[in-house]
PALODREN-359106 format. One record per residue (C-alpha): residue in three letters; x, y, z. Coordinates in steps of 0.02 Angstrom, whole numbers, plus 50000, padded with zeros to 5 digits. Layout:
% residues N
ALAXYZ
...
% end
This chain:
% residues 317
MET493945148349311
LEU493705133949190
ILE492715118549244
VAL493285103149149
SER492225087349160
ASP492825069449162
GLU492085067248988
ASP493095082148927
VAL494675075049006
ARG494455058748911
ALA494305068448748
LEU495795079748785
LEU497105068548866
THR498085055748766
MET499285043248841
SER500745048848733
GLU500545067148784
CYS500335062248966
ILE501945052148962
GLU502935066448883
THR502215078749009
LEU502755067649154
ASP504475065249077
GLY504675084049079
VAL504055086849256
PHE505145072749325
LYS506645081049244
GLU506105097349323
ALA505985088449491
ALA507755082049466
ALA508305100049437
GLY507485105349601
THR506185117449534
VAL504645107649588
SER503885108549762
ASN502865093649820
MET501765089649969
SER501455071249999
ARG499685064750017
TYR498885069450183
ARG497405059750249
VAL496125067750365
PRO495155053350444
PHE493305052550479
THR492185038150529
GLY492155026050383
GLY493465034550275
SER494625049250249
TYR494795065650158
GLU496405065950057
VAL497415080149983
MET499105081849896
ALA499855097749824
ALA501295103949717
ALA501965118949621
SER503065119849466
ASP504165134649423
GLU504345129249242
LEU502505125949212
GLY501925141349307
TYR500565132149402
GLY500245126149577
GLY498795115749635
LEU498115100949726
LYS497215084649698
THR495895080549826
TYR494565067549858
VAL493605057849990
SER493955039450009
ASN492735027350090
SER492055009850065
THR490385014949989
GLY490575030349880
GLY492125026349778
HIS493295040349728
HIS492785056949652
MET494405066149623
VAL494695084149570
VAL496235094349529
LEU496185112749576
LEU497435122749473
TYR498125140149510
SER499225151549406
THR500815155349503
GLU500985171549404
THR499255178949438
ALA498895169349600
LYS497145165849531
PRO496255149049519
VAL496145144749335
ALA495365127349328
LEU494395114249423
ILE494655097749333
ALA493765081249362
ALA495195069249397
ASN494585051349395
SER495055048449212
LEU496515060349230
GLY497155050249378
ALA496985033549290
THR497925039849137
ARG499245048449244
THR499515032849349
GLY499755022649191
ALA500925035849120
ALA502005035549278
SER502265016949250
GLY502625021149068
ILE504005033049124
ALA504735019949241
THR504675007149101
ARG505515019248979
TYR507005021349095
MET507065004549185
ALA506504990649067
ARG507634982448938
ALA507544991748772
GLU507044976048677
ALA505634971148797
SER504244963448694
THR503164953648817
ALA502104960148960
GLY501174952449106
ILE499694961249188
ILE498954956549356
GLY497284965149374
SER495974968949242
GLY495114984849300
SER495105001949216
GLN496835006249280
ALA497554989949214
ARG497044996349042
THR498035012449061
GLN499525002849131
LEU499604991948977
ALA499305006548858
ALA500755016048937
VAL501955001348930
CYS501514998648747
SER501865017048714
VAL503685015548768
ARG504174997648724
PRO503854986648570
ILE502634975048659
GLU502004960948548
ARG501224948848672
VAL500314950848838
ARG499654938848968
VAL498364944849093
TYR497734937149254
SER496364942449374
PRO495364931149490
THR493734932549393
PRO493854923249226
ALA492544934049141
HIS493494949849187
ARG495174943949122
GLU494384937248963
ALA493504953848932
PHE495134963248964
ALA496054952148840
THR494744954648705
GLU494604973448728
MET496464977048740
SER496894965648594
ARG495704975948488
GLU496244992848558
LEU498124990148547
SER498194978048399
ILE499284965648494
ALA499024947948559
VAL498284948448736
GLU497934931648817
ALA496974928148978
VAL497854915349089
GLY497354905649243
SER498664911549370
ALA499724926549414
GLU501284916049396
ALA500794911349217
ALA500544929749178
VAL502304934749232
ALA503354919349194
GLU503894924949020
ALA503624943649040
ASP504944957049010
VAL503814970049093
VAL502534966549229
CYS501164978149293
VAL500284973849456
ILE498744984649481
THR497534977449609
THR496654981749772
ALA497384966549861
HIS497774966250046
GLU498964951450025
PRO500274947549890
VAL499524941849726
VAL501054933849646
ASP502554923549699
GLY504104934349677
ALA505084918849627
ALA504074918249466
PHE504874933949393
ARG506234929549270
ASP507924938349267
GLY507874954849175
THR506054958749217
HIS505484976349257
VAL504004977049378
ASN502774991449401
ALA501784989449563
ALA500435002849557
GLY498944996649656
ALA499464996449839
ALA499385015049880
ASN499025012250064
TRP500055004550204
MET498674991650234
TYR498824984650057
ARG500134973249981
GLU500334966349805
LEU502114959649807
ASP502894947249928
GLU504594948150013
ALA505414937849875
ALA504934950549743
VAL505664965049844
ARG507224955249892
ARG507584950349712
ALA507464968149646
GLU509194975549619
LEU508454992849598
VAL506924999049694
VAL506195015649635
VAL504775026049709
ASP503975041949647
ASP504005050649817
LEU505095043249955
ALA504265052450099
ASN502575046250043
ALA503195028550010
LYS503815026950189
ILE502045030550249
GLU500985021750118
CYS501945008550018
GLY501364992450100
ASP502514981549995
LEU504084990650054
ILE503484994450231
TRP503154975950259
ALA504854971050187
ALA505764984350288
GLU504944978850450
ARG505564961150417
ARG507334966950375
VAL507324961050194
PHE507344978950129
ARG508164995050188
TRP507445012050143
GLU509195017950102
ARG509075007049946
ALA507575016349878
VAL507855028849736
GLU506625042149680
LEU506055041249500
HIS506595059049462
ASP508405053849497
VAL508245040149367
VAL507415051449239
GLY508685065249275
GLY510145053349250
ARG510875053149425
VAL510485034649443
SER510475021649304
GLY508785013449284
ARG509514996649232
PRO510984990149337
SER511254975549217
PRO510304966249080
ALA509844952449203
ALA509314963949344
ILE507534963749410
THR506974981749433
LEU505474987649533
PHE504465003749526
GLU503285006349672
SER501995019449623
GLN500985028849754
GLY500795044649651
ALA501545061949676
ALA500585078249673
PHE501745086449546
GLU501215073049421
ASP499385077849441
VAL499755096549432
ALA500785094349273
VAL499455083749188
GLY498095095449251
ALA499025109949170
LEU499115100149007
VAL497245096849011
TYR496895115149050
ARG497955121148902
ARG497135108748783
ALA495395113848843
LEU495785132148808
GLU496465127948634
ARG494905117948588
GLY493605128748673
MET493085114948793
GLY492555116048974
HIS491375128149058
GLU491965145349112
VAL491315151849278
SER491625167649377
ILE491995165849563
% end
């Protein structure tokens, strides 16, 4: 079995390859040859142990992503990968960097199929490490020329603007409010750990595509009722999981401003069953909680690249 470190993952996994890998596995999901188990949380005092699993006929791998979540230790994620042909474990992959890139890439896929083709401006709410992968993914699929970023700490948003301007060679500006970040944006990414909405949904202009990727727990919310109500198309990566964990939509459904029957899974958009853009003026919303088949597909990509480049550490079990 190959042990792949987080440092190795950063060297092996590019955003463009991650996006193309997810595009393929979402099409496979649309064809019905992917099996997926939604995230399951095993509670303990002060936190929970979390696991999600999937298998892909086309890729030839099954596996799981697992981690402990609590308020003091952060997240230390791993992907355990099995060959479905040999039934043997083939890799144990550190998944913090993998997860951040994969989460960004999922928003990239949603943006590819749901944002207007000519989208050139982006708004980012949040300035942490995952905000960086969100922006990198959006810039991989749309001709973004200008970005505005907001987070509550001025030093953080200024640092984000400086670093991402340099990394992506585009104009990134730090602004003083969430509404200023989204007011002129064609694509918006919201990636925070907020418990209450961070932006007024009335501030989104017609034609905006929104990726909400931070609130992966029913206790968290990033978007208010206005944002959900205004969205003509609401897409999730895993409907069963969204009904349990998507605070934005759970809150809206409980208050009768959203019905779960409106929600569409991303694989149906990628597979062509549902159009990702109802009209040029439509506001579209992707609510991202993550799906295990995404992690298994990207884990398989990392494993193949590690074998090709002689990276990782082989162990016998």
